N, C-alpha and C positions, 0 to 999 in steps of 0.2 A: 594515592592518585594526585598528581600535580596538575597545574593549569594547562601545561602543554599536552598532557595526556587527554585532558578534557576537550581541547580544541581538535586533536587528531580524531578522537572517537566521535565527536560531534560532526565533523566533516564527513567521516565514513558513514555515519548514520543518515545524515541529510542526503548524501548522494545515493546510497544503495536502497534507501526506503522508497524512493520514487522512480529512479531509473530502473528499467526492467532487467536487472542483473542479480537479483536476490540478495537482500540484506543478510538473511540467515546463512546463505552460502558463503558470503564474504566473511561473516563472523567465524565460521569454521576454518576458512582459509587463513585468517589472521592468527587464530589460536594454534593451528597446526604448524604453520610455516614460521611464524614470528614469535610464538610463545606468549601471545597476548592472553591475559586472563579476562574472563567475562566481567564486565563492570558490576559494581555493587548495585543492589536492588534500587536504591533511591536514585542513583545516577542513571541507571538504565531507564527508569521511569521519566527522569528529566529529559533525556534524549528523545523519548517518544512524545513527550509533551511539546518539545520544540518542533517536531515534524507535524504534530497535530495543529499547532499554531500556523505552520507554513501552509497547510491545506486551507485552513479557515481564512487566512489573509489572501491567498491567491484566488480563491473562489468566493470572495466576500459578497460580490454582487448577487451570485446565485443564492447564497445562504440568506442574505437579507430579504430577497424576494420570496424565498420559500417560507421564511418565518412570518413575514407580513401577510402572505396569502393564507397560511395555516391559521394565524390569529384571526384574520378576517372571516374565515370559514367558521371558526368556533363561535365568534360573536355575531354571526349573521342573523340568528333569530331575534337578537335584541337591537340590531342596528336600524336606523331610520332609512339609510340609503343602502341599496344592494352593493355588495363588494364585487368589483370586477377583478377576478383573479388573473394572474399572469400565466403564460404557458409553463412556468416552472412548478406550479402547484402539483401536478401529477407526480413530479419527482419525489415529493415528500412521501407519498404512498409507496412508490416503487422502491425507494431506499429502505423503507420499513420492511417491505416484503423481502427484498434481497438480503436484509440483515438477519432474517430468521434462520435460513440454512447455515449462514456463517456462524451465528451464535451456537446453533445446535451442534455443528461439527466441532467447533472450538471447545465446547464444554465436554463433549463425549470423548473426543480423541486427542485432546491437547497433550496429555501425558504420554500417549503412545507415540505421537509425532515427535515430541521433544526428545525421546530416546534415540531417534534417528540421528541426532547431532553426534552421537558417539561413533557412527559409521561414516568415516570420511568418504570412502568410495560411493556409498549410497547417495550422499549429498552431491557428489560429482555427477552421478547418473541423472539426478533430478535437474541439475543445471543443463545437462544435454537436452532434457525434455523441455525446459524453458526455452532454450535456443531454437528448438524445433517448432514450438508454438509461435515464436516470433517470426520465424521464416515463413510459416503458413500465412501470415498477414500480407504477404506479397500478392496473394490471390485477390484480397479485398482492395489492395492499393491500385490494381488495374481496373476493378469494376467501379470504384468511386460511388458507393451507395449513399443515398441522401436520407435514409430512414431515421427519424428522430422520435419514434414511438417505442416505449419500453415493452409494456405488456407483461402479463403474469409469467409466462414461460421464460422470457428473456431475463426478467428480474431474478427468478429462482435459479436459472442456470448460472448467471454471473455471481450471485450470492453463494452458490455451491462451490464454484471455482475459487472464490475468495476464501472460503473455509478450508478447502483442500490446500491452499497456498500456505497453510501453517506448516506443511511439510518443508523441512529445510532444503533449500535449493530451488524451490518453486517460487518464482517472483510473483508477488501479489499483483503489482501494477501490470506487469507483462501478461500474466495469465488472464486477468479480468478484461483488460483492453483487447487482447487478442480474441477472447470469447465474444465480446460485444461486436467486434469487427466481423468475425466469422458468422455471426448471427444476423448480419446485415445492417448494423447501426452505422450512421454517418461517423466519420473519423473523429472529429472534435467532440461530438456528442458522446461517443463511446469513452473517450478520455475523461470528459467531465463527469459522466455517471460513475466511472470507476473510482475517481478520487473522492467524489461526494459520498459514495458508498463506503469508502475507507474510514470516514469520520467516526461512525459508530463502532467500527471494528477496532480502530486505534484507541478510542476512548475505553472500550471494554477491556482491551489488553492492558491498558494503563492502570485501570482500576484493579485488575487481577494482580498486577505486579505490586501495587501498593498494599494489597491485602495479604500478600505472602511473605512470611518470614521477617527477619530483622532488616530494617532500612539501612543500617550501617551509619557510619559517621563520616560525612563529607562536608567540608566547609561550604557555606552558602555561596561564596564567590565562585568556587569551582562548579557548582551546580548551575549558576547563572551563565557562566561561560559556555558550558555544555549546551544549555537551552538555546542561547544565541547562535552558537556555531551550527547546530543541527537545523535551527529554523531558517537562518539566512541561506545556508547552502541548500536546504530543502526547497526554498522558493526558486533559487537559480536552477535547480534540477528539474523542478516542475515546469519552469519556462522552457527549458531545453527540450524536455520530453514532449510537451504539448505541441511545440513547433514541429517536431519530427513526426508526431502522430498526424497533424494536419497535412503534412506533405507525403504521408504514406511511407515513411521511412523507419517504422518500428523494427523492421527486420534487420536493420543495420547493427543492432545489438546482438544478433544471433551468433556471429563468429566469436565475440568476446565471451559469451556464456559457454560456448563449446570449449574454448581455450581454457577457461578457469575450471570447467568441469573435468577436462582431461588431466589438468594439473592435480586436482583433488583425487581423482581415481588412481593415478599412478603413484602419487605421494603416499596415499593411504595403503596401497598394496605393498609398497616398499617398506 
């Protein structure tokens, strides 16, 4: 793997990890149509680390407030002055709750879902499902809900959808944001919660990758280029997507998902 490959794969990872077009579906598309090999374990982990950095940088204000509030709550019994938490404090709890079904589904069914990568038409069908979910968000685009309260059922529902998004062809960002919108969350809040919830999921997947098999031999410079490419492009993709979510235009990605899905279905059948 040379540095040009690292840039290309980093750009693809940064775009498809956050835009609601399924990173796994595009991985299958590249492998099937262009003959790309799946990157070595260490490089794949580096790309995921880059997208993790992108989320942390983009939502650094939310993360900082959540950490400060959580620490203030822990040391509250020993503090002289009461800590005044910000409205972001409940997000800490709901991210924890939402991560439980994600982790359970990931640990129990990860192997089963990964076998689906071998069925190109199946991945194409799942991309059609993703496109349909995105189209359904047009309903919420008209209503313009202002709800910014998660609650137990919403946290579990979005966390479950995030776990199901392990299935190749189902977009994690698209499915979770669509779920939040359909459950009545305000647009930007649904996007923020979706990506904050992705931090434990991406971290867990990263750790699993590092624990599995041989890391391979990749020059440090190539790894750094991959991290930078996926991180920078990831931030740009996040900015683009959050802008479209605010304007109620998530459904604009639906035709693209359908087109790629049909390409995979017919190319797999042929």
